[in-house]
N, C-alpha and C positions, 0 to 999 in steps of 0.2 A: 774413166771410172771402171772400178773393179767388177762392177756388174756384167761387163762385157765378156768377162771369162766364165761367169756362171749360167749353167743351162737354163734354169729358172729363177729369175731375179726377185721373186717373192719367197723363195725357199729358206728354210731355216734348218740347220745340221750343225753337228760337230765333226771336224776332221781330226782323227787321231792317227799320228805316226808311232805305231807300237814297236819302238826300238828296243834293243837288247839291255841298254843301259839307262836311256830315258824314255819317258813317254811324253811326245810333243803334241800339242793340240791348237786347233784354230776354232773360234766359235763364230758361226755364221748365222746372222738374224736378218730376215728379209733380204737376202742377197747381198749383205754387206758383211765383212769381217769386223767384228765388234771387240774381240778379246782374244787372249792366248793363254797357254798354261804349258809348264814343263815340269815334270817330277820324275824323280828316280824310279824305275821300274823295279820295284821290290815285292809289294803284295797287290797285284792288280785290282782285285776287287775292292780293297780299302783305298787305293788311290783314285779309284773311279767315283767311289762314294765322296771322297774329299772333293774332288774336282767339282762335281755338280753342285755341291753344298757351298762351297767357298765361291764359285763364279755365279752362283744362282741361275743356273741353266734352266730354261724353261722346256726345251725340246728334248726328246729321248732318242732322236734319229741320229744315227752314227754313221760315217764313212771311216773304214780302216785302211791303214797301209801297213804292210808287214815285209820284213827282211829276214830270211831264216833259211838254213840248209834245207828245210823241208819243202821250200818254195823253189820254183825255177820258172823262167821264160824261155821259150824256144821259137824260132823263125825259120820257115821252111816253104818252098813251093808245094802246092796240092792241087789235085784236080779241081776245076770248078764244077760245083753242083748246088742243089737247093740247101738253104740253111739247115732245115731239118735232117735232111740226108747227110749234110757236112758233119754234124755233131756225132752221128751214129757212125759215120765211116771213121772219123778221127778217134773215136773210143777204140776201135778195132785195130787201129794203127799206133796207139800210143806205145806200145813197146819199142817201137822203132826211134822214139825221140826222148823218152825219159828213163831214168834209172830205176823206177818205182814200180809197183804193180798197178795196173789201171784200176784194179777193184778198190785200191787204197787210197785214191786221190780224187779230189774235186778238180775239175778243169773247165776252162772257159776259152773262148778264141775270139778272134778279130780279123777280118780281111783288110790287110793293109794296102794292098794294090793289086791291080789285075796285071798279070805278066803277058798273057795273050787270051783269045777267046776261050780257050780251054784250061787254062791255068792260072791259079791266083798265088799270092804271097802272104801267109798266115803268121800272126801272132797267136801262140799257144801259151797260156799262163796255167800253172799246176801247183797245187798244194797238197799235202798229205792229210787226210781227213782227220787223224788223231790230233794233230797240230792245230787245225781250223776249230774242231770240236771243242778242245779245251778252252780256247779262248771265247768262242761262242756261248759256252756254258756260264763263264763268268759274266759276259754281258747281260746274259739272260737273267742270271740271279739278280743283277742290279736293275732289272726291267728296262733295259736299253736295247733298242731296235737297230741292228747292224744290217743296213738294207744294201752295203757296197762293202767288198773287201778287194783291195788291189795289192800290187807288188811295188815297193819302193822304187824299182828300176823303171817301172811303167810311169809312175807319176812324175820321176824326174825327166822321162822323155817327153812326157805331156807338157811339162813345165818350159821345156827348151822350145818345143814347138810353138807355144802360145807366146812366150816372151822374148825369145832370142830369133828375131826375124831373119838374120843371116844364115840361120841353120837351114833353111829352104834351098839355098844355093851352093853349100858346101858339105864335105863330108866331115862329120865331127864324132865326138864321144863324150859321154858323161862318167866321170869317176866320182863315185860316192864312197868317201873315206870313212868307214864304220869303226865301231867299238870292238866287235867281235870278228868281222870280215868286211871286205870292202866289194864293190860291184862295179864293173865297167861295161857300158852299153854303147855300142858303136852305130851311129846314125849314118845312113847314106842318103844324104840331101832330105833330112828329117824323117826318113823311114827307118825304123829299127832294124838292124841286120844281124847283131850278135849281143847277148848278154852273158857275161862270164863273172863267177865269183872269184875274188883274189885272195890269197892267203894273208895279204897286209892287214894288220889291226891295230887301231888306236891303242888298245889295251896293252899290246907287246911294246908299242913304243914308249908308253908310260912307265912299263916296267923297267925298261933299259935307262930311261932318265932317272928314275927313281934310285936305282943302283949306282950310276955314275956320279949323280949330284947329292946323294944320300938325303933325298927329299921325300917326305910322305906324299902319297898319290893325290890327294886333296890339293896340296900346294901346287903340285904340277898342272892340275886342271885350271887353277887360277892363273898361274904363269902363261899357259896357252892362250887364255881368253883375255889377257892383260894387252896393252899397246907396247910394251917394252920388253927387252931380254930375248927377243925371237931369234937373234943372230947366234947367240950361244945355245938356244934350245935346238936351233937347226944344225948345228956343228954336230951335236951329240946324236941326232938321229939320221945323219947323212947316210950312213949304212944301210939303214932300214929303207930309206927313200930310194936308194939304188936298187933294192930288191924289189920295190914297188914299180920302178920303171921297167925292169927286166920283165916283169908279169905283163905289164901293158904293152910293151914292145911286141911280145909274142902275138897278143891279139891283133896289134896293127899289122904285123907281118902276114898274118892269116887273112885279113881283109884285103891287103894289097896284092897277095897271090890270087885270090879268089875274083877279085874285081878290077884288078889293074889300075887302082887308083889309091891316092894317099889320104891319110887322115890330116886334115888341116887345122883343127881347133880342137881343144878339150876343155870341157866345163867341169869345175870342181866343186863338190859340196860334202859338208861334213864338218866337223869341229876343227880338224887340222888345216882345212882349206883357207881359215881365216889367219894362219901363222904367216906373218911376212917372210918371203923367201921361199915358201913351198911351191908355189906356182912359177917362180922363176926357175927352181931345181928342175922341175917336171918339163918346163920349156926347154931348157939347155939340153936335157938328157933325151928328151923323145922328139925334139925338133918340131915342134907345134905350137901355135898360140895357145896360152892358157888363160881362162878367165874364171873368176869366182861366181857361182851362181847367187847372187845376192841383189837380183834385179826386182826387189820388193816394192819399188815405187810404182812399178806396173800395176800392182794390186790396190794401189790408193790406201795403204794402211799407214798409221801415224804412231806406232808404238816406239816410243823414244826412251824408254827407261833403261837402265844399265843391265838388268836381267835379260830383256830380249835381246838387246845388242850383243851380249856376251855370247848367245846362243844362236843368233839369226841364220847362221849359215847351215844350221841343223834342222831349219824349218822347212826346207825347200820341198821335200816330199810332201809334208802336209799341205803347202800351198799347191801342188799339183793335184792333190786330191780334190780341189776345189773346181778344178777345170772341167 
């Protein structure tokens, strides 16, 4: 049952993955996912109003997931201390770990593991205040209560930990192929080790295909989500995928140098992950096993309409928000 993933099985809330191109969400009622939605991210206020009216959503509680250059995740060793003192100490040390001024960001942290009696391994999540405040003001205007904000990379790591049981015993990574940029997170036996933003973006790939095939962007989106013609599409974007592999390989090398171990498996998410041949291309060039993060059966959902199936690989971060 899906309830095994939700902290409070009687809880009701809406999970929203606030993407740069699409807004994707899941509606949770009494601990069960009952519906979903996907809308273009054009006018957030208007889209939220439309979603709540169309889906007749009763709750105003929202969990948000975001991916933006204004947000980042860092992982590093830190002296062990009380939680209250830890937050204070982190604030004074932020300059060592982030490219933003500490006064300009919101931050939170999580202890991933204890290295030794005096040292811990931390996850630090950071987001610029102006980016978050702008989003929160829109939700506040629509009288929606945002009680949790996470990063897509963290949601995907949570998804892998909850659903992909083999991740506990191997070194793996999650590649989130996004519209405006992609993100790679390396997991050392389920514990996040590194998250990096990559330059590869679906938008650029679609632009290349549009020029080569003389097709409008809307037709390319349909082409990608269809079940046929993928070999031709893959041939056009092969050069772009080679660039993605080079970016990923540099992170693999960094992990191998620092840990003396190899990455054994890659999980992929995002629209392009459903294109036949993309996983095989990554497997051949990176020499790792590759799987699409589409293990939605684990969540006991039964959305079978064409619209959901077309975009299901883009909902993984939203599912990760429920965990």
